[in-house]
C-alpha positions as CSV (number, residue, x, y, z in Angstrom):
1,M,27.2,42.9,-3.7
2,I,26.1,41.6,-0.4
3,T,23.3,43.7,1.3
4,R,23.7,44.6,4.9
5,G,20.2,42.4,5.4
6,A,21.7,39.1,4.0
7,L,24.8,39.7,6.0
8,A,23.5,39.9,9.1
9,S,20.9,37.1,8.4
10,V,24.5,35.0,7.6
11,Q,25.9,36.4,10.8
12,V,23.0,35.2,13.1
13,L,23.0,31.9,11.3
14,K,26.7,31.1,11.9
15,S,25.8,32.3,15.5
16,S,25.3,29.9,18.5
17,Q,21.6,31.2,18.5
18,G,21.2,30.7,15.1
19,R,22.9,27.0,15.1
20,A,20.6,26.3,18.2
21,L,17.4,27.3,15.6
22,R,18.7,25.2,13.0
23,A,19.0,22.2,15.4
24,R,15.5,22.8,17.2
25,H,13.7,23.0,13.5
26,Q,15.5,19.6,12.6
27,E,14.5,18.1,16.0
28,R,10.5,19.6,15.2
29,A,10.3,18.1,11.7
30,R,11.4,15.0,13.2
31,T,9.4,15.0,15.8
32,L,6.0,15.6,13.6
33,K,7.2,12.8,11.4
34,A,7.8,10.2,14.0
35,L,4.2,11.8,15.5
36,L,2.0,11.4,12.4
37,T,3.8,7.7,11.5
38,S,2.9,6.7,15.1
39,A,-0.9,7.5,14.2
40,G,-0.6,5.4,10.8
41,L,-0.6,8.4,8.7
42,P,1.3,8.0,5.2
43,I,4.7,10.1,5.5
44,M,6.8,10.2,2.5
45,P,10.0,9.4,3.0
46,G,12.9,12.3,3.3
47,N,15.5,13.9,4.9
48,S,14.7,17.6,4.9
49,H,12.3,20.0,7.1
50,I,9.6,19.1,4.8
51,V,6.9,16.6,6.3
52,P,5.1,15.4,3.2
53,V,1.7,13.2,3.8
54,L,0.6,11.6,0.9
55,V,-3.1,11.5,-0.3
56,G,-2.6,10.4,-3.6
57,D,-5.6,11.5,-5.2
58,P,-6.1,15.7,-6.5
59,A,-10.0,16.1,-5.5
60,L,-9.0,14.8,-2.2
61,C,-5.8,16.4,-1.5
62,K,-7.9,19.9,-2.0
63,A,-10.6,19.2,0.1
64,A,-8.4,17.8,3.0
65,S,-6.7,21.1,2.6
66,D,-10.1,22.9,2.9
67,I,-11.0,21.4,5.8
68,L,-8.1,21.7,7.7
69,L,-8.8,25.2,7.0
70,S,-11.9,25.9,7.7
71,R,-12.7,23.0,10.8
72,H,-9.2,23.3,12.4
73,G,-7.5,26.4,11.7
74,I,-4.8,24.5,9.9
75,Y,-3.7,25.9,6.5
76,V,-2.0,23.9,4.6
77,Q,-1.1,23.7,0.6
78,P,-2.2,20.6,-1.4
79,I,0.5,19.4,-3.5
80,N,-0.9,18.2,-6.6
81,Y,0.0,17.5,-10.3
82,P,2.2,19.1,-12.4
83,S,4.0,19.7,-9.6
84,V,4.1,16.3,-8.3
85,P,3.5,13.3,-10.8
86,M,0.0,12.1,-10.8
87,G,-0.7,9.7,-7.4
88,T,1.4,11.3,-5.4
89,E,-0.5,14.1,-4.7
90,R,0.3,15.6,-0.9
91,L,-0.2,17.7,2.1
92,R,3.1,19.3,2.8
93,F,4.0,20.5,6.0
94,T,6.9,22.4,7.4
95,P,7.1,22.9,11.1
96,S,9.1,25.2,12.6
97,P,11.1,25.7,15.6
98,L,8.2,27.7,17.3
99,H,5.8,24.9,16.8
100,D,5.2,22.6,20.3
101,D,4.1,19.4,21.1
102,T,0.6,20.9,21.4
103,M,0.6,22.2,17.9
104,M,1.5,19.0,16.4
105,E,-0.8,16.7,18.3
106,Q,-3.6,18.7,17.3
107,L,-2.3,18.8,13.8
108,C,-2.3,15.1,13.7
109,N,-5.5,14.8,15.4
110,A,-7.0,17.0,12.9
111,L,-5.3,14.7,10.1
112,V,-6.8,12.0,11.5
113,D,-10.2,12.9,11.5
114,T,-9.8,14.2,8.1
115,F,-8.4,11.4,6.7
116,T,-10.9,9.5,8.5
117,E,-14.0,11.5,6.9
118,L,-12.8,11.4,3.4
119,Q,-11.9,7.9,3.2
120,I,-8.2,8.3,2.4
121,P,-6.2,5.4,3.1
122,L,-3.6,5.2,6.3
123,A,-0.5,4.3,5.4
124,E,-1.3,0.6,6.6
125,Q,-3.8,0.4,3.9
126,Q,-1.9,2.1,1.0
127,T,-0.4,-1.4,-0.3
């Protein structure tokens, strides 16, 4: 049985407004990936709207998450083993259609500062 709420959601998603929101959502993810990559942050490859940033250590992943929240007001869940294989611990970002360029630049700067402070290797240092 389909509820009225579910039916309304599907109708919105099929509308031109829904298509525009989905397109904006994907564009925001591409923009964030490009911004973080250009800053040297280790973005894990993928085609979805999720933007995983490799940390590679569970303690550093948690510490980075804590610093981002306490100092920058940015909440991000650390993704550690057993959710991901050991050595692939990451911060997982999911930009929305409402995240603007300024917000993304603030996130990027906060991540670079946090990685630098915690001595988490940047992309070019992870070989």
